[in-house]
N, C-alpha and C positions, 0 to 999 in steps of 0.2 A: 458600681457594681464593679465584680472583676467577672474577667470575659471566660467563657465555659474552654478547659480546654480541648482542643482538635486530637477525636474526632466528636460529638456527643451527640450525632443524628446521623439519621441513613445518608451514605454517602451516592451518589451515582456514576456508573460511568459510562460515557456516552461514544459511543462505535456508529459511524456515519454511514455504516451500509449495514446489508440483510445478515442474518446468523449464518455460522459457518465456517466462516474461512477463518484464517488465522489469527488473524486480529482480535477474532471474538472469540477464539475458543483462548488465547492467551488473556486476555482482558479478560474474561469468566475469570481466568484461574486467578488473576490478580485481585481482584472484586472478592471471592473466598477466603483466600489469603489476609485481603482487610478484614474482614467480616471477623476470620478466627481471631486476628491478633489483638483487633480494637473494644471487639464487642460489641459493635453496633451491625445494623441491615448495610450491605452494598451489595450492591447489583448491577448488570451492565443492562442498558437501555440501549436499543439497535433504531437509528433513525435515519433509514436509507430516505435514498433519491438525492436526483440533481449532480448525478457522476462528475457534470461538467461544469457545477456552480448549482443554487446557491447555496449545498452543503450544510441544510436543513440542520444536523446535525452537533456542526462547527459553531453554525449559530447560535445557536442554543448555549453551548459553554459560551462562546462570546457574551451574551447580553444576560448572562448569572453572574452572583452576587462572587466576588473574587475570594468566596472563603475557602475554596478545597471540598465544596462536599458537591461539585457538577465538573466531573475529571472528563478531556476527551483526550480517547485513545484515535490517534489521527495517522492517517498516510503521507506519506508526505508532500501531496500537492495539497493538504489544508493551509499549513504554515506558508508553504512556498509560491503557492500559485493563484490562493485563491482571494490573500490580498489586494491581486493587482488585476478582476477579473471584473471589478465594479460591484461588488458586492458591499457595501455598506458598513456592516456592523463587522468584517474584516480585515478595511480597509486599514492600512497602517499596522497590522499583525500582534493583535491584543496579546498572543500568545508566548508563552514562555516554555522553554523544554522541560518537564519533571525526566525526562531519558529515552531512548531511543533503544526497543528490546527486539525487533525484529525485521533481517531482510528478506522478502518474499521469495521463493522461487517462480519468479516472472519465466512465462514460457512464451511463444507464438507457436501457434498448437492449428495443423487442420486435420478431416478425416484421413483414416487410414488409405481409403483410396482416394484420394486428391492426387491430379495427376503432376505431382512433385513429390521430392524427398528434402527437399537444399532449398535457401534461402536463392541460391544460385536456379536453381530450378524454377522455382516461383515466381522470379522475374522473368524469367525469360517464357513463361507463359502470361505472369499478368501482363505483358506489351500486347499480346495479340488475343487476349480473353479478358473478361471482366472479372473481378475479383472480389470480394466483400469481404472489409475487414469489421470484426468485432472489436468494440472497447467499452471503457469506464465512462467514456465521456471524453470528450474533445480536448478540452483543457488540460486533462490529465497528461499528467508525464507520462505513463507507461504509451496511452496512444499516440500521443506528438513521439516519443522515442522510435514507435513503430512506422509513420510516416516521414519520421526524418532517413530511417532504417531504407525505405522505400525510395526515397531521393538517391540518397549514395550508392544504389546499386539502379539507378538509373532507371525506374519503370514508377506507376503510381496504381494505389488502389482505385476501381473505378465507383465506389462507394462505400461509404464506413457509419455505420452505426454503434450509439449509444445503449451498453444495457447496464443494469440494477447486478445483474449477477450471469459471468458467461461459464455454464459447465458444458456437461457431456451431452443438453438437450438442447445447447444451441448449436453445434455442428450437426447435430442429427435431424433437426426440423429442416436445415439448410437457411436458416436465418442468417447466415453467415459462413464463407467459404473461410478465413481464418480468423482466429480472435487471440487477444492478448491478455492472456487470465495466469489468474495462478495455479503451481499443479495440484496445489488443494483440491481445487473446485473440479479439476478433470480427473483427477485420479480414479474414478471408478472404472474409468471406461477408456484408461491410459493405455492399453493395450490395443485400441484399435483407433489409435491416433498416430499421425506423425508429427514427432515436436522441430520446428523449422529451427528457432533460437533459444536460447538463455538472457534473459534481460537481467543476466546476474554480474556480477567479478570475478566471480570462481566456476566452473562448471558445477553443476550440480549432481551432487554426488550417486544420487538415482539414476543420473542420466548422464552415464559418462562419456558416450558418443553425442552429444549434442553440443555444438560450438556455442559461446559466450557473442554476443553481439561485439564483443571489445577485439575476439578476436575475428569475424566478419568484418569490422569497421572501428580501428583504433578509436576512430576520434570519438563514436560513439559507447565506450564503455559505459554502463549504466545499471545499476540497480535500485529499486524501491524501497521505503521502510517502514515503519510504523512506530510511532512513540505515543507517552504519557504528555499531555498539555495543560493548563492550567493557565488561566486569567492571569498579564502580566504581574497585577495586583498584588497575588496573593502570597502570605506572609511567607519567609523563609523556613519557617518549624512546620507550618502544615504541607510544606513540600519533601520536607526529610521524612515525615512519616510516611507520604505517599511512595518516596523514590524507596525506603526501605522496604518497605515490605515486595516491591516490584522487586529489586533486586535479587532478593531472596528464592521468587518462583523463578526467576528466569535462572536462578543455577541449581533449580530443584531437577531431579530424575524424572519426574514427569515433563518439564521442559524438554530435556536432554531427547526424551524419548520421542517427542511431537517433533523437534529436530530430525533426526533419524527415518521418522517413516514417513516425513513428507517431502526432504530435499530444505528445510528452512534454514535459514542462521539464527540463532537464539542466543540473547548476550544482555548485556545490559551498559549500553553508554550514559553515561553520569551529564548531569545538565551543560557545562563544560567539554565534554565529549560531543555532547549530541551539539550543541552553537559549532564545535570545528568539524563535526559532519557535513552541515548545513548550510558552509560555509564553500565548502568545495562543492557539493552538490549545487549548489549556486552558479557553477562553474561549467558545469555537464550540461546543464540547462541554457545556458546562455549557449552554447555550442551545438545544442539541439535547435535553437531559433536561426540560431544562424545557417544550419541547413535548410532551414523550411523556408527560408530569403526575407528573413523578420527582422 
């Protein structure tokens, strides 16, 4: 029998985080466009949990048939950290990029009444007082970057804790004193916060006075991204159809508006460009490990 042309049944885009952040919003835009383009149901499935592993959403994509009907929408850590922390289905990195489409406006944020307004002031305060860091998981690259930055500035957090979501409530409740999160999640209370640093290669347009990590410590110039990934055995024609839709979405007016409203960089890197980006990021992650003494 001749093989049916892809797609001929529902497609799932798996996001291994709760709804609401940038990867979720943009992936939903991709799913909607995919459904419109190919006239098959397409939906985002959120599989949160395990910020430091086991990345249940990523495991689901790794274990699914390599036919393009289960597509991962993954932050940098899934393909670049997950394969090396003892998660059997992810060992050896079973994923190939379709394309990378967003750089997060990651920031280090504190309550507006915190007794520090800059990274240097945070460092001086934390040398004599306990400060708790909130992050998305101890092995995730933004968390490790925050800990490496503390090393570079000669201080240490008293404690740190992982959360599935890091938003206004995390700081308001006192669950953490400083959080490493995305601008999207704290936008509702941004005027009540102090933003200490941007974990981006360039200053975030809506936060023009907030320095980047690279400005503070050039060796720790860093940013995080999200992209679409499929199992490495997925046929090329299937990858091409997914990429076509995603590229169109990232070039749309809606995506441009989202970028302007959130400070995120929205774009499309194809598979070759994504692999080059990942090679560069591997060097950055190596420098972070050196700062952490690993």
